[in-house]
N, C-alpha and C positions, 0 to 999 in steps of 0.2 A: 818550592814555590811554583805556582802554575805559570806556564809560559804563554797562556792564551786567555782571553776574556770569555769565560763560560757564558755570561749573560748575553753577549753578542753572538756567541755560538748557537745558543738555543733559539734565539730569535730568527736565525737563519732556517732553523727547522720549521718553525711555524710559518715563516714566509714561503718556504718551498711548498708546504701543504696548501696554503692559500692560493698561490700562483697556479699550482697544478689543477685544483678543482674549480677555480674561478672561471675557466674556459667553458665549463659546463653549466654556467648560470642560466636558469630558466629552461633547461632542455629536458627536464622531467625525469631523468634517470637517477634515482637515489643510489643505486648500486654503483654506477659509474662514478658518482661523486666520491663515494667511500674509497673506491679503488684508486682514484687519482690522488686523493689526499694522503692515503697511506703510502703510496709509491713515492710521493714527494717527501714525506717524512723519512722514509727509509734511505732515500738517496742522500738527504742532508745529514743524517746521522752517520753515514759512512765516512764523512769528512770530519766528524767531531772526535777529538783526541781524548776520549774518556772510556772507561769500562762501565757501560750502562746496562741496567737490567730493568725491564718493564714490570712495574708493580701494579700500576693501574693501566689497563689496556682495554681490549675489546673482546677477549675470550680466553678460554682455559687451554686451548690447544693450538698447535701450529697449523693454521688454516688460512691461506690467502683469501682476501686481501687484508685480514685483520693484523694488528700488532698484538700478538697473544701475550698473556701474562707469563712472565718468566723469560721472554725473548731477550736475547742479548742485542744491544745496539751500541754504536760507537766503534772505535777501532780495536779496543782490547789489546793494546801493546804493553810491553813491560814498562813499569814506572808510571802508568796512567792511573788516576784515582778512580775508585769504584763508586758509582752513584746509583741510587734508585730513581726510577723515572715514572712519572704519572703523565699520561699522554691522551689527549683526545684530538686526533688528527683533524676532525671536523665535528664540532658541536653544532648541529643544525644542518645535517645533510638534506633534510626535506626542504629547508629554507633555500639552500642553494639550488636544488632541483626545481623549485617553484619561483625562484627569483625574488625571495623575500628577505627582509632585513634580519640582523641579529646573529648571523652565522660567523663563528670564529674557529680558528685552530689554536689550541692551548697546550702548553707543556709546563710541568714543574719538575724540578730535580732537587734532591737533597742527598746527603751522605747515607750510606747503607743503613737500613733499619729505621729510618725516620718517617717513612710514609705509610699511613694506615692502609692495610690491604683490604679495601672496601669490596664487599661482595657485589655482584651485579643484581642488586635489588633496589627497591624504593627507599627513600630517606626523607623524613620531614625536616625542613630547614627554616631557620630565621637568620638573616644576615644583615649587618649594618656596617657603616663606615666608622672611621676613627673617633669622631666626636660623640657617637652613640655607644661606643664600647663600654660594656658594663651595665647597660640599661636594659638588656634583654634577658629573658628567662623562658626557655622553650616550654617548661612545665607550667608556666603561668598563664593567666587569662590573656587572650589576644588584645582586648581593649586596654588592659593594664600595661601590657608591653608597649603598645603604640603611644599611650600617654607618657610613659617613661622616656621613650625615644624622642617624642616631641619636646619634652622638657629639656632633655640633654642637648637638643639642637636649637633650643630657644625659639621654637616654632609653635604656632597655634595648631591644635590637632587637625583642623580642617585644611591646613597647609601641607600636611605630611603626604608624601607620595609612596605608595606601596606597590611593588611589582609582584604579579602573580600569574602563573601560567594558565592558559586557556584550556582547562581540562574538566570533564564532568566531575572528577573527584574534588574539584575546588569550588563547586557551585555554592555550597554552604558557607565556605570561607569568604567568597566574593560578596555574598548577601550580607554577611556580618560586617565586612569592611565598609560597605555602603551604609549600613545602619550606624556604624560608628562615626561616619562622616569624613573619612580620609579620602584623598584622591587615589583612585585605583587605576593602575596602568597594566593592562592585560597583554601578555606576549604569547606567541605560539610555541616557539622552540628556543633553545639556547639559554639555559639558566646559568651557565658560567658567565656569559656576558652580562646577564642581569645582576648577578651577585657582584661582579666587578664594578658595575655602575654605582653601587651604593657608596663606594669609597671616594667618589669624585663629585664635589659639589656642583660642578658645571652640568652634570647630567640631569639634575633635578630629581634623582631617585634617592629615597631615604632608606627603604627597607625592602628586602626580598623575603617573601613568605610562601610556604606551600610544600608540596610533595614532589620530588623529582628523583633523578638517579643518584645513587650513592657515590659512584666514581666521580661524577661531576661535582658532587659536594666536596670531595677531597681536593680537586683542582681549585675550586673556589676558595677553600680554606688556605691553600698555599698563597694565593694572591692576596687575600685579606690579611694574612699574617704579615706579609711583606709590607702592606699598606697601613698596618696598625688598626685594622677593622676587626670584626668579630663574626663568627658563625657558630651557631649551636645546632646540633642535628641529632636525630634519633632514627635508627634503622627500623624499617617496617616490614619484617618478614611476613609473607602471606601463607606459608605452609611449613610443614616439618622440614622439608628439604632446605628451605631458605633459613630456617632456624639453625640448622646444622652448618650452613654457610657462614652465619654470623659467629658461631662458636669456633669454627676454623679460623676466623679472623681475629679471635681472641676476645669476643664479646659473649660472656655467659649470660648477662642480664640484658636482654634485648630492649628493655624499657629504659635503659640508662641514657642520659644525655651526653653526647660526645661534644667536647669543646674544640676550639681551633687547635689547641695544643695536643689534643688526642689524635686529631686527624693529620697534623703535621708537627712532628717533634723537631727538636734541635734548634740551633740558633743561626743556621746558614741554609737558606732556602732560596732558590731561584725560580722565577715564574716569567713566562713570556706568552703573549697572545697576539695573533695577527687577524684582522678582520677580513673575511671573505666578502661579506655584504655589510652595509652600514649598520652600526649599532649606536647606542646612546653615547658611547665613549670613543669609538674608533670608526674611521671611514673605510669602506670596503675597497677591494681591488678595482682599479680603473685602468683603461688602456688608451694609448694614443700611438697609432702607427706600430712601430716595432718596440715600443716601450711600455712597461707596466709599472704602476705605482701602488705601493703597499703602505699601510699604516699599522704600526704595532706599538705595544707597550711591553717593556721588559724591566724587571726589578730584582733586587737582591735584599734579603732580610738583613744580613750583617752590616751592610754599608748604608741601608735605608735609601739607596739611590733608585729613583724611578725615571726611566727614560722613555720618551715617546720617539719612535723611529719612523721617519718618513723616508722610504727607500725608493730609488729609481732603478728599475731593472731593465737592462737591454736584453731582450728575450733570447737572442742567439747565444748569450753568455750567462743566462740565468741559472740558478741552482737546479732547475728541472732539465737543463740541457747540457750543462757545462760543469766539469769537476773543478770547481774553484778550490784553492788551497787556503788553509788558515794561516 
């Protein structure tokens, strides 16, 4: 039986990343934001009594400051449980560098073999919250999907809010959404936070749609699985090299639709996210004197427990400066 609370352990990881890079808010250096977030994550993982291995990370080789795929994190002591880790120390490094909303740090963990090893390529996604689960079909017509979601939510189609990223590749999608008549909420970066927002009614977000990173899709799947929502996705390789990457990940038919359960297997998944800047769901890091305030969400699939964590950090003893013990 575990002697510590994994959920609260991993939220310390995302808190450490958020605290570390929030000091760089609006200072323009994307690279420094990445370095700070990764250093915060590594420091916090040193205190976590697990055997963790990065399955979703930021690269294929050990090259600072990234958390490379295959990297060991945690303490790796005898008797500790082995977990797969999906981590994005900062989803929205550009947002932090420019002082814009929607940047979060996110992590998901599950027992070995349960996290899809997504290649670093694009992925088409549609995501919804619990009440619209079962109403989506990525192979189906966009308008039909949205009508089905509106019906599931007992909303008029014109009341439905769809989040989509501000990218040239989405111009036709955005045009279609406006023709359909739904409310369109366009965001710049941070599609993990956007997917997360679909599962909470208070955000006013009903659907995430569009093309984004495959690793971010896996993290979103972990959160939505814990929350009872749904994501469907399809890998979009651009060349032969990327097709081979898909095959190495176990996908021979690149046109197949990946479900939530394809991306995250098993019945015990943990997910945590801490906002660096304000998002639809979470408030970003704020400072007052020698104190920092963070807002996080942490959840576990098996227990269906969802916690919102408002933490007060005395900076001289925070995770980025002080080796706190579990």
